[in-house]
N, C-alpha and C positions, 0 to 999 in steps of 0.2 A: 655615488660614493659610499663606500662601506662605513658602517659605524664602528669605530675603533674601541668605543667604551664597552662593548659587549664582552662578556667573559669568554675565554677560549673553551673549546671542547676538550675535556680531559678523558682520555681513554686509559683505563687502569686495569691491569690484570687482576683477576679475582684472587683473594687470599683467604680461603676458608680456614677457620680456626681448628687447631688440634683439640683433642678431648680436654686436655688440661686447660687450654685457653678458654674453651667453651664453658667449662665448669667455673673458672674464675670470673668470667664475664657475668654469668647468671647468678653467682653468689653475690657479686658486687651489686647487681640490680636488686636482689632480694634485700640486702642490707639498706640500700637507698630507699626501697619501697617501704620498709618498716624500720626506721632508724631507732625507735624506742621500743625495746622488747616488751615493755609493759603496756604499750598502746593497744587499742582494739584493732584486731586484724579483720580483714574481710571474711565473709562466710565462705567456707570451702565445701567441697563435696563430702568431707569426712562426717559420717553420721554420728560419731562418738564424741561427746564433749570431752574436753581435756580433763575435767575433774573426775569423770567416770574412768577414763584410761588410767589416771593416776591412782585412783582407789583400787582398781583391779591389779595394778602392778604392786602396790603396797600390800594388798591382801595376799597375792601370790608369793611375794618375798617373805612375808611373815610365815606363811604356810611352809615354805621350803626351810626357813630358819628353824621352826619347831620340829619339822620332820627330820632334819639332820642333827638336831640337838645343839645348835650353837650359832654364832654369828658368822662363821665361815661360809655357811650355805647362803646366808643373806647377801654377803659380799660377792660370792661367785655368781649368784643369780643377777645381781645388779650389773656386774661386768658383762655377763652374757647378753643382757638386755641392751646395754649401751652398744656392744659390738653388733648386735642385730640391727639396731637403729642406724648405725653408721653404714653398714653394708646395704641396708635398704636405700639410704640416701644416695650412695654411689650407684646402685642399680638404677634408680630413677634418673639420675643424670646421664648414665650410659644409654638408657632407653630413649630419652629425649634427644641425645646427640645422634643416635642411629636414625631416628625419625627425621632429623634435620638433614643428615647426609643422604637419606633415601630420596629426598626431593631432588629434582634436576638442579645442578649447580652451574651458575654462569661461568664462562671462561674469562669474561672481562666486563667491567662496568664503565659506562660512558656518561659523564656528567656534562650537561650543557644548560644553556638558558631555558630550553624547552622542557627539560626534565631528565630523568634517569633512564638510560637504555641499557638493557642487559643482553649481552651477547652469549648465546648458547650454540652448541655445535650444529643444531638444526634450524637456527634462526635467531631472531631478536624479539625482545619484549620491551615495550616502552611504558613508563609510568611518568605522567606529567607531575610536576611538583605538588600540585593541588590534590592529587589522588593518593599521595603517601599518607599513611596513618600517623606515623611518628618518625622522627630522626633523633637518635640519642648517641652521645659520645660517652663511652665507658672505658676509662683508661686509654689505651692506645688504639681502641677500636671504634669505628663509626658503624652504628647499627641502623639500617634503613628498613623500616617496617611498611610493607605494602598493605598489611592487615594486622589484626591484633595478635595473631598466633605465630607469625613467621617473620623472619627478618633476613636481610642480606648483610654480610659482614665485610668490612673493609679495614685492613690493618693500616693505620696511618703512618706507622714507622717503616713499612715495607713498600712504600711508593717508589716507582721507578724514577731515576734521575731525569730531569731536574725538578720534578714535582715535589711539593712539600705539603704537609697537612694543612697549612694556612691556605694554599691554593684550593684544596677541596672544600674547606670550610667557607671560603669566600663565595664559591659557586653555590653551595647549599644555602647559606644564610642570605644570599642576595635575592631570594624569592619570597614573595609575600604569600604565605600559606594561610589556610583558614585559622581563625583565632582559637578554635578549640583543640588545636594540635600542640603537643609538647615538643618543641623543637630544641634540640640540644639540652634536654632536661637532665639535671644531675641529681 
């Protein structure tokens, strides 16, 4: 006799994010990672400490201010620097998004008691629940990390009828994953 208490297999078409959605997801993750702007952040690959960068910007802006003979040059220099900073941030998000899109994208995701099966045009890839690095819910998106650098995206509001986000959460949460994993971390 079959065990009726087992969760059903959920086959869901893949819903990759647009660039705007990708940017919003990762900005939200960054805010959650560093909720207090004054808190110590992890060491990055940036070799220049912030105080040196600030001193260089301040020295450059004073130099431009003296060269132009007034505060207008100082203000214009600041506007140009802020503009370059925002353009650089946008360029970094676009580069990361292109790298994400360059990887093979699954056509469908299958959630079952055994794990997560990804359906590609040339075959399938299976991840048992214990092998996933992390599962996070950011806004309307479920992010499934097979490793630290890459994740699969599932839009919980674009599920086919009659599935709901609660159905997907029930299948994912119903599994005992290793204790060091952050499951549904916010």
